[in-house]
C-alpha positions as CSV (number, residue, x, y, z in Angstrom):
1,I,-0.1,0.1,-0.1
2,E,2.8,2.2,0.5
3,T,4.6,2.1,-2.0
4,K,2.3,2.0,-4.6
5,K,3.0,-1.0,-6.8
6,W,1.5,-3.7,-8.3
7,F,3.3,-7.0,-8.1
8,C,2.6,-10.7,-9.2
9,N,2.7,-14.1,-6.3
10,F,5.0,-16.0,-8.7
11,G,7.9,-17.1,-7.2
12,G,10.9,-17.8,-10.1
13,G,14.5,-16.5,-10.2
14,G,15.6,-18.1,-8.1
15,S,15.0,-15.9,-5.1
16,G,13.6,-17.3,-3.3
17,G,9.9,-16.7,-2.7
18,S,7.1,-14.7,-4.4
19,H,7.6,-11.1,-5.9
20,L,5.8,-9.3,-3.5
21,V,7.4,-11.5,0.1
22,N,10.8,-10.2,-1.5
23,H,9.0,-7.1,-2.2
24,M,7.6,-6.9,1.5
25,V,10.2,-8.1,3.2
26,R,13.0,-5.4,1.6
27,S,10.2,-2.4,2.4
28,R,9.5,-3.4,5.8
29,S,5.9,-3.1,4.7
30,N,3.6,-5.7,5.7
31,N,0.1,-4.5,4.1
32,I,-1.2,-5.4,0.9
33,Q,-4.3,-5.1,-1.0
34,L,-5.3,-6.0,-3.9
35,H,-6.8,-4.8,-7.3
36,P,-9.1,-2.8,-8.3
37,S,-9.5,-5.0,-11.2
38,S,-9.4,-8.1,-8.5
39,P,-12.8,-10.6,-8.2
40,L,-12.7,-8.5,-4.7
41,G,-11.8,-5.1,-5.9
42,D,-8.7,-3.6,-4.7
43,T,-9.8,-4.2,-0.9
44,V,-6.9,-4.0,1.9
45,L,-6.5,-7.9,3.8
46,E,-7.1,-7.1,7.0
47,C,-8.3,-9.3,10.1
48,Y,-11.3,-9.9,10.6
49,N,-11.8,-9.6,14.7
50,C,-9.5,-6.9,15.5
51,G,-8.5,-5.3,12.7
52,S,-5.0,-5.8,12.0
53,K,-3.3,-5.1,8.8
54,N,0.0,-7.0,9.0
55,A,0.0,-9.1,6.3
56,F,2.6,-11.5,8.1
57,V,0.7,-13.2,10.7
58,L,-3.0,-13.0,8.8
59,G,-4.2,-16.6,8.0
60,F,-6.8,-17.8,6.2
61,V,-9.7,-20.5,8.1
62,P,-13.0,-22.2,5.5
63,A,-16.4,-19.4,7.1
64,S,-19.0,-22.4,6.4
65,S,-18.4,-25.6,4.9
66,G,-18.7,-26.7,1.4
67,N,-18.6,-23.2,0.6
68,S,-15.9,-20.6,-1.4
69,V,-16.1,-18.2,1.5
70,V,-12.5,-17.7,4.1
71,V,-12.3,-16.0,6.9
72,L,-9.1,-13.5,7.8
73,L,-7.1,-14.0,11.0
74,C,-3.9,-12.7,12.6
75,R,-2.4,-15.1,14.9
76,V,-2.9,-13.1,17.5
77,C,-6.5,-13.3,17.5
78,V,-6.9,-17.3,17.5
79,E,-4.2,-17.6,20.0
80,T,-5.7,-14.8,23.0
81,V,-9.4,-15.4,22.3
82,L,-11.6,-17.3,23.8
83,A,-14.2,-18.1,21.7
84,L,-11.6,-18.2,18.8
85,K,-8.9,-21.1,21.1
86,D,-11.8,-23.7,20.8
87,M,-11.6,-24.0,17.6
88,D,-9.7,-25.5,16.9
89,W,-7.9,-24.5,14.5
90,E,-5.0,-26.5,12.3
């Protein structure tokens, strides 16, 4: 978001990771905004529970079985919020 650059998530070139992750690490950025032409528009990725935007601590879980909807949650919420902690996430 801070750099206003768009990256693919391709990991070619022997760099050891995707272009996006390499850029984020080198620029010390941790927020991700989807491209405006993506199916979700220019959404900024954030934790559903607390709003954390640090992409390095976000993960996703299915919102319901048999559905393609997912919820983004950060590690802090999964480990500390009792209602989420008891759900036995993998």
